[in-house]
TITIFI-812943 format. One record per atom (N, C-alpha, C): x, y, z; residue in one letter; residue number from 1. Coordinates in steps of 0.001 Angstrom, whole numbers, plus 500000, padded with zeros to 6 digits. Last residue first. Layout:
REM TITIFI-812943
(atom (X Y Z) "A" NUM)
...
//
This chain:
REM TITIFI-812943
(atom (479218 476912 492429) "X" 178)
(atom (478167 477513 491583) "X" 178)
(atom (477467 476475 490778) "X" 178)
(atom (479888 476128 495820) "X" 177)
(atom (480076 475816 494394) "X" 177)
(atom (478923 476414 493616) "X" 177)
(atom (481427 477763 498538) "X" 176)
(atom (480204 477392 497804) "X" 176)
(atom (480557 477099 496365) "X" 176)
(atom (483951 478089 499610) "X" 175)
(atom (482844 477804 500528) "X" 175)
(atom (481563 477403 499814) "X" 175)
(atom (487199 477319 499263) "X" 174)
(atom (486006 477570 498466) "X" 174)
(atom (484813 477130 499279) "X" 174)
(atom (488866 476670 501549) "X" 173)
(atom (488996 477914 500787) "X" 173)
(atom (487727 478259 500026) "X" 173)
(atom (489222 474451 503032) "X" 172)
(atom (488129 475330 503452) "X" 172)
(atom (488079 476620 502620) "X" 172)
(atom (491403 473187 502016) "X" 171)
(atom (490160 472400 502101) "X" 171)
(atom (488968 473262 502477) "X" 171)
(atom (493474 474980 502321) "X" 170)
(atom (492890 474834 500985) "X" 170)
(atom (491574 474073 501040) "X" 170)
(atom (493522 477315 504952) "X" 169)
(atom (493538 475904 504558) "X" 169)
(atom (492865 475752 503204) "X" 169)
(atom (495330 480427 504628) "X" 168)
(atom (494097 479658 504802) "X" 168)
(atom (494277 478218 504338) "X" 168)
(atom (497240 482445 505989) "X" 167)
(atom (497522 481232 505229) "X" 167)
(atom (496344 480293 505476) "X" 167)
(atom (497308 486075 505736) "X" 166)
(atom (496952 484792 506348) "X" 166)
(atom (497455 483634 505494) "X" 166)
(atom (497531 488597 504719) "X" 165)
(atom (498664 488055 505448) "X" 165)
(atom (498389 486724 506117) "X" 165)
(atom (495348 489193 503175) "X" 164)
(atom (495394 489743 504526) "X" 164)
(atom (496517 489178 505369) "X" 164)
(atom (495488 486187 501355) "X" 163)
(atom (494916 487526 501493) "X" 163)
(atom (494916 487968 502952) "X" 163)
(atom (496399 483639 500804) "X" 162)
(atom (497275 484536 501553) "X" 162)
(atom (496708 485926 501796) "X" 162)
(atom (494262 482467 499439) "X" 161)
(atom (494908 481726 500528) "X" 161)
(atom (495681 482690 501415) "X" 161)
(atom (493883 484351 497424) "X" 160)
(atom (492906 484275 498512) "X" 160)
(atom (493482 483500 499702) "X" 160)
(atom (496117 483809 495787) "X" 159)
(atom (495924 485150 496351) "X" 159)
(atom (494958 485117 497534) "X" 159)
(atom (495611 481157 495104) "X" 158)
(atom (496819 481485 495867) "X" 158)
(atom (496674 482862 496523) "X" 158)
(atom (493264 481379 493596) "X" 157)
(atom (493241 480642 494865) "X" 157)
(atom (494440 481026 495726) "X" 157)
(atom (494358 482895 491431) "X" 156)
(atom (493241 483390 492237) "X" 156)
(atom (493197 482695 493587) "X" 156)
(atom (496404 481270 490378) "X" 155)
(atom (496743 482557 490979) "X" 155)
(atom (495609 483089 491852) "X" 155)
(atom (496007 477804 491358) "X" 154)
(atom (495890 478898 490387) "X" 154)
(atom (496176 480211 491126) "X" 154)
(atom (498339 475356 492644) "X" 153)
(atom (497204 476267 492766) "X" 153)
(atom (497181 477271 491625) "X" 153)
(atom (499574 472387 493952) "X" 152)
(atom (499456 473196 492744) "X" 152)
(atom (498194 474049 492868) "X" 152)
(atom (501330 472134 497028) "X" 151)
(atom (500097 471907 496283) "X" 151)
(atom (500077 472865 495088) "X" 151)
(atom (503622 470522 499306) "X" 150)
(atom (503302 471500 498272) "X" 150)
(atom (501993 471134 497581) "X" 150)
(atom (504354 468474 500847) "X" 149)
(atom (504161 469741 501547) "X" 149)
(atom (503712 470848 500588) "X" 149)
(atom (504969 466418 499179) "X" 148)
(atom (503649 466366 499811) "X" 148)
(atom (503353 467615 500644) "X" 148)
(atom (507609 467041 498529) "X" 147)
(atom (506564 467278 497533) "X" 147)
(atom (505180 467264 498158) "X" 147)
(atom (509073 468704 501401) "X" 146)
(atom (508839 467533 500551) "X" 146)
(atom (507731 467849 499562) "X" 146)
(atom (511528 470700 502864) "X" 145)
(atom (510223 470658 502214) "X" 145)
(atom (510169 469446 501309) "X" 145)
(atom (513169 471587 505802) "X" 144)
(atom (513077 470612 504718) "X" 144)
(atom (511654 470596 504175) "X" 144)
(atom (514199 474969 506455) "X" 143)
(atom (513413 473781 506765) "X" 143)
(atom (513386 472849 505554) "X" 143)
(atom (515928 477656 508051) "X" 142)
(atom (515749 476767 506899) "X" 142)
(atom (515052 475475 507327) "X" 142)
(atom (513963 478839 510829) "X" 141)
(atom (515128 478896 509957) "X" 141)
(atom (514875 478022 508752) "X" 141)
(atom (511426 478844 511766) "X" 140)
(atom (512418 479624 512502) "X" 140)
(atom (513670 479814 511648) "X" 140)
(atom (508502 479156 509770) "X" 139)
(atom (509744 478445 510090) "X" 139)
(atom (510718 479379 510801) "X" 139)
(atom (506415 480637 508912) "X" 138)
(atom (506338 480118 510282) "X" 138)
(atom (507628 479427 510718) "X" 138)
(atom (506962 481122 506270) "X" 137)
(atom (507022 482256 507193) "X" 137)
(atom (506986 481802 508649) "X" 137)
(atom (506361 478807 504992) "X" 136)
(atom (507773 479074 505270) "X" 136)
(atom (507918 480227 506259) "X" 136)
(atom (503562 476881 505950) "X" 135)
(atom (504106 478191 505563) "X" 135)
(atom (505556 478375 505950) "X" 135)
(atom (502810 474014 504578) "X" 134)
(atom (503438 474443 505839) "X" 134)
(atom (504136 475766 505533) "X" 134)
(atom (502037 474105 501956) "X" 133)
(atom (501015 473812 502955) "X" 133)
(atom (501508 474143 504359) "X" 133)
(atom (502984 476346 499548) "X" 132)
(atom (503505 475554 500667) "X" 132)
(atom (502388 475343 501685) "X" 132)
(atom (501986 476227 496131) "X" 131)
(atom (501781 476751 497486) "X" 131)
(atom (502358 475794 498518) "X" 131)
(atom (502723 477190 492905) "X" 130)
(atom (502877 476123 493895) "X" 130)
(atom (502845 476757 495278) "X" 130)
(atom (501011 477893 489842) "X" 129)
(atom (501720 478321 491039) "X" 129)
(atom (501766 477153 492007) "X" 129)
(atom (501672 476879 486471) "X" 128)
(atom (500831 476908 487663) "X" 128)
(atom (501664 477503 488785) "X" 128)
(atom (502131 475799 483120) "X" 127)
(atom (502203 476858 484129) "X" 127)
(atom (501230 476606 485267) "X" 127)
(atom (501837 473972 481076) "X" 126)
(atom (502953 473780 481996) "X" 126)
(atom (503074 474846 483069) "X" 126)
(atom (500146 476241 479089) "X" 125)
(atom (500701 474879 479140) "X" 125)
(atom (501903 474826 480070) "X" 125)
(atom (499331 478794 478683) "X" 124)
(atom (499065 478204 479991) "X" 124)
(atom (499631 476809 480162) "X" 124)
(atom (499983 479243 476050) "X" 123)
(atom (500590 480117 477064) "X" 123)
(atom (500398 479537 478470) "X" 123)
(atom (498361 477447 474649) "X" 122)
(atom (499784 477139 474783) "X" 122)
(atom (500476 478019 475828) "X" 122)
(atom (495424 478156 476530) "X" 121)
(atom (496066 477499 475405) "X" 121)
(atom (497537 477251 475665) "X" 121)
(atom (494077 479162 478707) "X" 120)
(atom (495078 480017 478069) "X" 120)
(atom (495780 479377 476877) "X" 120)
(atom (492195 477155 479443) "X" 119)
(atom (491812 478565 479402) "X" 119)
(atom (492774 479397 478563) "X" 119)
(atom (493610 474750 479229) "X" 118)
(atom (492261 474867 478643) "X" 118)
(atom (491870 476333 478474) "X" 118)
(atom (495919 475226 480694) "X" 117)
(atom (496015 475055 479233) "X" 117)
(atom (494652 475206 478569) "X" 117)
(atom (494853 475431 483354) "X" 116)
(atom (495613 476514 482748) "X" 116)
(atom (495647 476415 481219) "X" 116)
(atom (492007 474822 484916) "X" 115)
(atom (492876 474166 483942) "X" 115)
(atom (493567 475246 483118) "X" 115)
(atom (490905 474749 488238) "X" 114)
(atom (491240 475596 487095) "X" 114)
(atom (492274 474908 486217) "X" 114)
(atom (489865 473474 490494) "X" 113)
(atom (490222 472679 489323) "X" 113)
(atom (490557 473482 488084) "X" 113)
(atom (487906 473988 492863) "X" 112)
(atom (488396 474904 491824) "X" 112)
(atom (488705 474129 490544) "X" 112)
(atom (487207 472075 494717) "X" 111)
(atom (486153 472934 494196) "X" 111)
(atom (486607 473889 493118) "X" 111)
(atom (490260 472079 496405) "X" 110)
(atom (488966 471410 496235) "X" 110)
(atom (487879 472400 495816) "X" 110)
(atom (493039 473040 494587) "X" 109)
(atom (492137 473471 495645) "X" 109)
(atom (490787 472800 495408) "X" 109)
(atom (494684 472462 492488) "X" 108)
(atom (494329 471351 493372) "X" 108)
(atom (493494 471789 494573) "X" 108)
(atom (494412 473427 489151) "X" 107)
(atom (494462 473891 490537) "X" 107)
(atom (493940 472768 491424) "X" 107)
(atom (496116 471329 486836) "X" 106)
(atom (494887 471941 487325) "X" 106)
(atom (495113 472388 488763) "X" 106)
(atom (497815 470338 483978) "X" 105)
(atom (497917 470958 485297) "X" 105)
(atom (496600 471627 485647) "X" 105)
(atom (497534 467178 482298) "X" 104)
(atom (497248 468614 482390) "X" 104)
(atom (497426 469085 483823) "X" 104)
(atom (497533 464480 481578) "X" 103)
(atom (498804 465190 481596) "X" 103)
(atom (498620 466708 481647) "X" 103)
(atom (495103 463217 481989) "X" 102)
(atom (495362 463749 480652) "X" 102)
(atom (496617 464617 480581) "X" 102)
(atom (494994 462417 484626) "X" 101)
(atom (494635 461424 483606) "X" 101)
(atom (494963 461896 482188) "X" 101)
(atom (497706 463318 486699) "X" 100)
(atom (496522 463723 485948) "X" 100)
(atom (496243 462696 484859) "X" 100)
(atom (500126 462557 487658) "X" 99)
(atom (498958 462044 488363) "X" 99)
(atom (497647 462419 487681) "X" 99)
(atom (501848 464015 486000) "X" 98)
(atom (501860 462537 485944) "X" 98)
(atom (500599 461955 486570) "X" 98)
(atom (501242 466624 486894) "X" 97)
(atom (500933 466231 485510) "X" 97)
(atom (500890 464716 485374) "X" 97)
(atom (502208 466495 489507) "X" 96)
(atom (500784 466774 489273) "X" 96)
(atom (500376 466377 487855) "X" 96)
(atom (504960 466072 489002) "X" 95)
(atom (504176 465058 489716) "X" 95)
(atom (502676 465254 489459) "X" 95)
(atom (505599 468515 487779) "X" 94)
(atom (505752 467255 487026) "X" 94)
(atom (504930 466143 487677) "X" 94)
(atom (505137 470235 489932) "X" 93)
(atom (504352 470381 488704) "X" 93)
(atom (504418 469105 487869) "X" 93)
(atom (507098 469292 491684) "X" 92)
(atom (505683 469232 492070) "X" 92)
(atom (504786 469355 490839) "X" 92)
(atom (509440 469860 490268) "X" 91)
(atom (509115 468462 490574) "X" 91)
(atom (507649 468312 490961) "X" 91)
(atom (509352 472674 490245) "X" 90)
(atom (509301 471932 488981) "X" 90)
(atom (508915 470473 489213) "X" 90)
(atom (509592 473123 493020) "X" 89)
(atom (508434 473600 492268) "X" 89)
(atom (508272 472788 490985) "X" 89)
(atom (512119 472020 493507) "X" 88)
(atom (510925 471474 494180) "X" 88)
(atom (509660 471873 493435) "X" 88)
(atom (513743 473679 491933) "X" 87)
(atom (513678 472250 491622) "X" 87)
(atom (512464 471593 492285) "X" 87)
(atom (513569 476129 493216) "X" 86)
(atom (512936 475986 491905) "X" 86)
(atom (512770 474510 491548) "X" 86)
(atom (513068 476681 496508) "X" 85)
(atom (513819 475826 495593) "X" 85)
(atom (513044 475630 494299) "X" 85)
(atom (513260 479856 498050) "X" 84)
(atom (512464 478727 497587) "X" 84)
(atom (513282 477963 496555) "X" 84)
(atom (514000 481891 500878) "X" 83)
(atom (514383 481263 499614) "X" 83)
(atom (513470 480081 499316) "X" 83)
(atom (512184 484594 502134) "X" 82)
(atom (512555 483193 502322) "X" 82)
(atom (512884 482582 500963) "X" 82)
(atom (513352 487859 502552) "X" 81)
(atom (512616 486937 501687) "X" 81)
(atom (513103 485518 501947) "X" 81)
(atom (513214 491137 503633) "X" 80)
(atom (513634 489780 503989) "X" 80)
(atom (512752 488830 503186) "X" 80)
(atom (514139 493990 501671) "X" 79)
(atom (513152 493082 502258) "X" 79)
(atom (513813 491774 502648) "X" 79)
(atom (514541 497225 500907) "X" 78)
(atom (515291 496108 501433) "X" 78)
(atom (514276 495224 502141) "X" 78)
(atom (513649 498973 497967) "X" 77)
(atom (513307 498459 499284) "X" 77)
(atom (514240 497319 499648) "X" 77)
(atom (513049 501721 495929) "X" 76)
(atom (514019 500704 496321) "X" 76)
(atom (513687 500293 497742) "X" 76)
(atom (510935 502676 493311) "X" 75)
(atom (511149 502588 494746) "X" 75)
(atom (512165 501491 495005) "X" 75)
(atom (510027 504782 490730) "X" 74)
(atom (510948 503734 491130) "X" 74)
(atom (511153 503794 492634) "X" 74)
(atom (506629 505333 489974) "X" 73)
(atom (507883 505859 490535) "X" 73)
(atom (508745 504687 490991) "X" 73)
(atom (504188 504407 489100) "X" 72)
(atom (505367 504017 488344) "X" 72)
(atom (506671 504595 488860) "X" 72)
(atom (501601 506930 489200) "X" 71)
(atom (502157 505613 489498) "X" 71)
(atom (503449 505422 488722) "X" 71)
(atom (499385 509327 490350) "X" 70)
(atom (500652 509105 489673) "X" 70)
(atom (501207 507763 490138) "X" 70)
(atom (495876 509014 489826) "X" 69)
(atom (497024 509037 490717) "X" 69)
(atom (498273 508831 489870) "X" 69)
(atom (492433 509976 489542) "X" 68)
(atom (493724 509646 488947) "X" 68)
(atom (494804 509797 489995) "X" 68)
(atom (488941 509851 488978) "X" 67)
(atom (490069 509704 489906) "X" 67)
(atom (491341 509357 489143) "X" 67)
(atom (486585 510128 487646) "X" 66)
(atom (487722 510898 487144) "X" 66)
(atom (488935 510819 488064) "X" 66)
(atom (484726 508657 489049) "X" 65)
(atom (485139 508171 487733) "X" 65)
(atom (486363 508901 487201) "X" 65)
(atom (485595 508397 492551) "X" 64)
(atom (484973 509087 491418) "X" 64)
(atom (485523 508569 490090) "X" 64)
(atom (485165 505458 494502) "X" 63)
(atom (486059 506431 493888) "X" 63)
(atom (485359 507100 492714) "X" 63)
(atom (483811 503445 495692) "X" 62)
(atom (483201 504756 495786) "X" 62)
(atom (484079 505837 495158) "X" 62)
(atom (484991 500999 495831) "X" 61)
(atom (484136 501234 494679) "X" 61)
(atom (483516 502616 494688) "X" 61)
(atom (484934 501051 499332) "X" 60)
(atom (485452 500423 498118) "X" 60)
(atom (484468 500641 496980) "X" 60)
(atom (483876 502006 501635) "X" 59)
(atom (484197 503000 500621) "X" 59)
(atom (484744 502378 499343) "X" 59)
(atom (483519 499851 503280) "X" 58)
(atom (482309 500551 502844) "X" 58)
(atom (482601 501576 501761) "X" 58)
(atom (486074 499074 503976) "X" 57)
(atom (485379 498303 502948) "X" 57)
(atom (484139 499022 502443) "X" 57)
(atom (488291 501899 504288) "X" 56)
(atom (487317 500961 504833) "X" 56)
(atom (486520 500303 503720) "X" 56)
(atom (491087 502949 504022) "X" 55)
(atom (490259 502464 502928) "X" 55)
(atom (489263 501442 503473) "X" 55)
(atom (492330 503750 506342) "X" 54)
(atom (492316 504689 505212) "X" 54)
(atom (491449 504241 504052) "X" 54)
(atom (491872 501556 508104) "X" 53)
(atom (491605 502938 508508) "X" 53)
(atom (491439 503856 507305) "X" 53)
(atom (492741 499305 506784) "X" 52)
(atom (491319 499376 507150) "X" 52)
(atom (490934 500808 507522) "X" 52)
(atom (495455 499990 506661) "X" 51)
(atom (494694 499825 505428) "X" 51)
(atom (493197 499943 505717) "X" 51)
(atom (496087 499936 509402) "X" 50)
(atom (496175 501198 508651) "X" 50)
(atom (495365 501114 507364) "X" 50)
(atom (495716 497226 509996) "X" 49)
(atom (494905 498236 510682) "X" 49)
(atom (494914 499560 509924) "X" 49)
(atom (497678 496092 508318) "X" 48)
(atom (496265 495733 508148) "X" 48)
(atom (495363 496783 508791) "X" 48)
(atom (499982 497252 509435) "X" 47)
(atom (499649 497481 508033) "X" 47)
(atom (498177 497187 507777) "X" 47)
(atom (499856 496146 511999) "X" 46)
(atom (499744 497584 511835) "X" 46)
(atom (499369 497935 510391) "X" 46)
(atom (500288 493435 511423) "X" 45)
(atom (499011 493856 512011) "X" 45)
(atom (498782 495355 511847) "X" 45)
(atom (502916 493617 510451) "X" 44)
(atom (501851 493096 509592) "X" 44)
(atom (500479 493523 510114) "X" 44)
(atom (504246 494580 512710) "X" 43)
(atom (504241 495373 511476) "X" 43)
(atom (503123 494921 510541) "X" 43)
(atom (503903 492428 514463) "X" 42)
(atom (503298 493719 514777) "X" 42)
(atom (503207 494588 513529) "X" 42)
(atom (505426 490495 513109) "X" 41)
(atom (503996 490256 513357) "X" 41)
(atom (503280 491562 513661) "X" 41)
(atom (507971 491617 513197) "X" 40)
(atom (507318 491436 511896) "X" 40)
(atom (505819 491234 512070) "X" 40)
(atom (508174 493995 515928) "X" 39)
(atom (508314 492665 515345) "X" 39)
(atom (507629 492620 513981) "X" 39)
(atom (509615 497285 515730) "X" 38)
(atom (508560 496356 516100) "X" 38)
(atom (508801 495033 515411) "X" 38)
(atom (510793 500510 516477) "X" 37)
(atom (511113 499133 516130) "X" 37)
(atom (509962 498251 516586) "X" 37)
(atom (510283 503680 515165) "X" 36)
(atom (509816 502689 516124) "X" 36)
(atom (510212 501316 515618) "X" 36)
(atom (512142 506766 515038) "X" 35)
(atom (511502 505608 514449) "X" 35)
(atom (511090 504644 515531) "X" 35)
(atom (513603 508653 516318) "X" 34)
(atom (513008 509021 515034) "X" 34)
(atom (512368 507837 514325) "X" 34)
(atom (512727 508550 519855) "X" 33)
(atom (513604 508311 518698) "X" 33)
(atom (512866 508670 517413) "X" 33)
(atom (511051 508583 521905) "X" 32)
(atom (511562 509895 521484) "X" 32)
(atom (512462 509758 520261) "X" 32)
(atom (508082 506568 521892) "X" 31)
(atom (509535 506702 521859) "X" 31)
(atom (509940 508097 521377) "X" 31)
(atom (505488 505728 522253) "X" 30)
(atom (505864 507057 522729) "X" 30)
(atom (507380 507261 522738) "X" 30)
(atom (504988 503123 521586) "X" 29)
(atom (504491 504143 520663) "X" 29)
(atom (504968 505543 521039) "X" 29)
(atom (506444 500263 521747) "X" 28)
(atom (506599 501528 522472) "X" 28)
(atom (506233 502666 521519) "X" 28)
(atom (504440 497358 521491) "X" 27)
(atom (505207 498394 520787) "X" 27)
(atom (505254 499659 521642) "X" 27)
(atom (502771 495516 522612) "X" 26)
(atom (504129 495596 523158) "X" 26)
(atom (504997 496652 522471) "X" 26)
(atom (500433 495575 521180) "X" 25)
(atom (500392 496089 522552) "X" 25)
(atom (501798 496263 523125) "X" 25)
(atom (500923 494256 518817) "X" 24)
(atom (500914 495717 518786) "X" 24)
(atom (500887 496329 520185) "X" 24)
(atom (500701 491500 519449) "X" 23)
(atom (502015 492083 519171) "X" 23)
(atom (502037 493615 519188) "X" 23)
(atom (498044 491432 521996) "X" 22)
(atom (498768 490963 520817) "X" 22)
(atom (500064 491722 520595) "X" 22)
(atom (496142 494264 523152) "X" 21)
(atom (496602 492880 523229) "X" 21)
(atom (497335 492529 521944) "X" 21)
(atom (495476 496848 522701) "X" 20)
(atom (495629 496438 524096) "X" 20)
(atom (496102 495009 524261) "X" 20)
(atom (495240 499254 520746) "X" 19)
(atom (496049 498044 520678) "X" 19)
(atom (496385 497578 522097) "X" 19)
(atom (494062 501666 521101) "X" 18)
(atom (493165 500526 520915) "X" 18)
(atom (493927 499200 520897) "X" 18)
(atom (495988 503547 521029) "X" 17)
(atom (495518 503139 522366) "X" 17)
(atom (494590 501933 522283) "X" 17)
(atom (496346 504286 518449) "X" 16)
(atom (497169 503179 518932) "X" 16)
(atom (496772 502737 520336) "X" 16)
(atom (494156 505167 516138) "X" 15)
(atom (494311 505304 517584) "X" 15)
(atom (495061 504100 518139) "X" 15)
(atom (494702 506862 513217) "X" 14)
(atom (494719 505526 513808) "X" 14)
(atom (495019 505666 515298) "X" 14)
(atom (492651 509836 513020) "X" 13)
(atom (493910 509099 512885) "X" 13)
(atom (493788 507724 513532) "X" 13)
(atom (489628 510453 511289) "X" 12)
(atom (490269 510110 512556) "X" 12)
(atom (491599 509420 512292) "X" 12)
(atom (489263 513157 509038) "X" 11)
(atom (489357 511717 509268) "X" 11)
(atom (490065 511463 510589) "X" 11)
(atom (489244 515919 509079) "X" 10)
(atom (488156 515226 508384) "X" 10)
(atom (488136 513725 508615) "X" 10)
(atom (491398 516718 510523) "X" 9)
(atom (490169 517499 510700) "X" 9)
(atom (488972 516770 510100) "X" 9)
(atom (493485 515142 509685) "X" 8)
(atom (492867 514806 510969) "X" 8)
(atom (491612 515620 511264) "X" 8)
(atom (493750 513918 506590) "X" 7)
(atom (493509 515211 507216) "X" 7)
(atom (492803 514929 508536) "X" 7)
(atom (496306 511558 505822) "X" 6)
(atom (494917 511876 506134) "X" 6)
(atom (494864 513260 506743) "X" 6)
(atom (498274 510008 503349) "X" 5)
(atom (498126 511070 504330) "X" 5)
(atom (496650 511284 504580) "X" 5)
(atom (499910 507071 502649) "X" 4)
(atom (498636 507764 502604) "X" 4)
(atom (498608 508795 503708) "X" 4)
(atom (502099 505204 500604) "X" 3)
(atom (501921 506111 501727) "X" 3)
(atom (500604 506847 501551) "X" 3)
(atom (500597 502216 499147) "X" 2)
(atom (501409 503422 499112) "X" 2)
(atom (501191 504243 500379) "X" 2)
(atom (500848 498827 500000) "X" 1)
(atom (500000 500000 500000) "X" 1)
(atom (500890 501232 500000) "X" 1)
//
């Protein structure tokens, strides 16, 4: 989410006094330093709270038709990223194709079954995303991953699995079939 400024005369600022439990309760909000240190869990919760503050769900879709913003500015960021093994991804995709009756990749989320090649033709042939059933973010350090720890998913399912910084169970992802 980009930086967002609010006018405190027209919008309420985020009230940190509301953070009475969880990781945000342990943050020293009154530091005299030029920044605040917090855990990754607290930072994630703060981002979610700020997003809800500046863009409540009731205002989604309420943007004027002539709304415009400047985009595309180059930003440099230092991030922590868990390494992933390309060989595991490729092996999982190969396994899914072998286990398919027609050598096709499909989303393995129950109730989805999105077929990449059927929808996208040759551009979708051999493409899929691979999701870790045991989130790497929960690991304290490097961990061993097996093929059974991975599942083939489409981009939509993968986005919903992780929406809001969560890791939803694939068996409970799709709640209704059309």
